[in-house]
N, C-alpha and C positions, 0 to 999 in steps of 0.2 A: 504493499499500499503506499509506504513511505517512498519507494523508488518511483512508483506511478506518479505521485504528487510532484516529485522532483522533476520528472520528465515534462509534466504539465507546465510547470513554472518555467523550465527552459525552453520549451518549444513556444510558449507564449511570448516570451521576451524575444525569441528568434523572428517569429511573425511580425511583431511590432516593429523590431529593428529592421527587418527586410522591407517593410512598407516604407520606411523613412529613407532607406537607401534608393528604392525605386523612384520615389517622389524627387528626391534629389538629382538622379540621373535623368529623369524626365525633363527636369529644368535645364540640365547641362547638355545633354545630347539627345533632343527631341526627335522622334520619327517624323511627327507633323507639328511644326513650329506653330500652327494656327491654334492649336488646342491651349486652353488655360488651365491652370490648376484649379481655381475656384469656378468651375464650369457649371452650366445648368444641369440640375439634377444630381449634384454630388451629394448633398445632404440626404436626398432620398436613397441614394444607392449605399452610403456609408451607414445611416442610422437604421433606416427601415429594412433593406435587403441585407445589408452587412451584419448589423449587431442584433437588433430586435428579432428578425425572423431567424437567423441562425440559432440564437439562444433558445427560443421556443422550440423550433424543429429539433434541436439537439435532445431536449427533454423528451419529445414526443417519440423520436426514433429510439432513444435508449429505453424507453418504456416498452415499446414494441418488440424489441429484441429480447429484452427481458422475459416477456410473455412467451416468445417462441422458444426461448431457452428452457422455461419452465415446462412447457409441453413436450419438447423432444428430448431434453437431456443430453444433447450431443456433445456439449463440452467435456462431459465426463469421460468420453472416449479418447480425448487428447490426440486427435489425429495428426496434428502438427506440432504438438508441444515439444517433442524431442528435437525438432530442427533448430539449428542456431537461430537467434532472433533476426539476424540480418537476412538469413534465407527465407524466413517467414515473411518479412517486410517486402523482399524482392518479389516473392511469389504472389502476394496480394496486390502489389503495385501492378505487375505485368497483367495479371488476369482481369483485374478491374479496369485496367486501362483499355484492354481489348474490348471488354464489355461496353464501355463508355463510348468507344468509337463506333461500335456497331449500333447502339441506341441513339446516339447523335445523329447518325446518317438516317435512321428511321424517323426521327423527328422532323427531318426536312422533307420526308415523303408522305407521311400520313398527316392529313389536315388536323385532326384533333390533337395530335402530339405537337404539331407545329404551333397550334394556338398556345399550348403550354409553354412552349420555347420562345414564343415570339418577344416576350420581354427582355429576353437576354440579347436581342438584336435591335432593340427599339432605341438605344442611345446614340446620338450623333457623335459622341465623343468616347473614344476607346482608351481607357487609361488603367492605372493600377488597381482600381476598385471596380471597374466594370464587370469583372467576372463574378461579382457577387450577385449581380442582377439575374435571378432565376425565379420562376414562379415556385412557391412553397411545394406544391403537388410534385413538381419535377425534382425537387431536392429531396422530397420524402421517398420517392421511388428510388432514386440513384443512391442515395446515402444509406438507406436500408439494405439495399443489395451490395453496397460496398462494405458496410461495417458488420452485418449479420454473419457472414461467413467466418470474419475474424474471430468473432465470439464463438460461434457454434463449432468451428473446428478446433477450438481449444488453443489459440494462439496466445502468446505473452500479452498481458494488459498494455504494456508500453508500445505494441505494435499499432494499436489504434491511435494513441497519441502521435506517434511518429508519422504515420500515414496521413492523419488529418493535418499535421503541420506542413507536410510536403504538399498536400493538396492546396493548402492556402497560399503557400508561398508561390508554387508553380502557377496557380491560377492568376495571382497578382502579376506575375513575370510575363506570361504570353499575352496578357491584355495590356501591358504597360506601354506608354508612348515613348519608347526608347529606340534609337536608331542602332540596332544590333546586327552584326555580320557575323554569323558563326560559322560559315563555310561548310565544311564536309559534316560538321556535328548536326547541321539541320537535316541531314538524311536519317538521324538516330533520334536526337532529342528535339522537341518542339520548342519554338520560341516566338517572339512577337513579329518577327520578319515574315513568317508564314500565316500565323494565326490572325493578324490584323486583316489579311485578305479574306478570311472567313466572315469577318463583319463588314467587308466592303459593300457599298451600295450597289455596285455595277457587276458584282460576281455572286453566283449562288453554287452551293454543293460542292465546296472545295475545302481542304484542310480541316477535317473533322477531328483530328487527333488532339489529345490534350498533353500528355508528357511525352509519349513516344511517337515522333513524326513518322516512324517506320511503317505504321499502319497505312498512312496516306500513300505513301510511295509503293508499298506492297499492294494494295487494292485500287490503286490507279485514281486516287482523289486528291493527289498532291498538285498544288498550284504555286510556282515560286518565280514569278516575273521579275524583270529588273526595275520596272516602274513601280510607283507607289499608287494606291487607291485614291480616286478623286473625292471620296467621301465615305461616310459610314452611317449604318442604320437602316431603317425601313424606307424603301422607295416611295411608298404611299403614306402620307402623313395623318392617318386616321387613328393611330395609336394614342390612347388617353394618357394624361399626366396624372401623377399622384398614385402613390403605392397601392391604396386600396382599390381604385378604380382599375387599375392594371391587373390586380389579381382577379377581380371579378370579370374583367374583359375576356379572360381565358375561357369562360364558361359560355360565351356566346357561340352559337353555331357558326363554324367557319364557312366561309363561301368559297367559290372556285378561285378568286383572286387572292386567297390567303397565302398560299405556298408561293415561294419565290418572289415575295413582294418586298423584300429589303433592298 
C-alpha cells in the first residue's frame, strides 16, 4: 500500500511537471505560431474535461472493476503476477494500444460512435490539454477495457499507476503544439507531427495511433506529409459550446453528414 501511494505521488508530480514543460516548449518552438496559450475553451478543457470529469469517472470505473472482480474472482488466479513489473506494464501498454487503434478507427466509421468521439475533434486549437476532450461514455468504455484486465489478471497495483501516468503524459505530448521532428522514431513512437494531422480540418481517417505509430504504418492509415495543416477541428461549425451541452449533443441522432465532417 505504501509503495503504491509513493508511486501515485511520484507520477502525479511527473504529470504536472510534464505539463509545464510542454507548455514552455509550445511557447518556445510552436508547431503553429497562431495558437495562443490562453485560447478559447481552455478552461472548459482543463476544468471540466480534464479535472472534474476525470475524477468522477475514475471513481465510477474503479467501482465497476471492483464489482467485476467480486463476481469473477479472477485476480486470485494471479495470471500475470509472476511476471516482472516492467513486463506487465509493457504487455498492457502494447495490447491496449492495439485495441485503442482499432476502436478509434471504428469511431470514425460508425455514426453513433463518431457522435461520442466528436467532442475530441471539435476544438480549433490542438494543444497540450486537447487530449482530455473526450465524451464521458467514450472514456468509460476505453478506460474500463484498459484497467479491468490489469486488475483481473492479477498485475501489480503500481502497474495501474504507471500506465495511467504514461497515458496522461503521452496524451499531452501527441496533442501538444510543439514543432517536433523525430525522424525514424515516428515509424515506431507516435508524436505531434503525425497526430496533429489526425485533427486537421482537411484530412480524415488518418493517424489513429496513440502511443505506437507502428499500427498506422502496418495497417495503411499513416499520413506524414511535409506541409502543415491549414487548420483544426470540425469543418461544419454546428458543434455546441459548453461542456454539458457537448455531452448531451452526443445523444442526438447522427445524420448522414456527421462522419467526416471535421
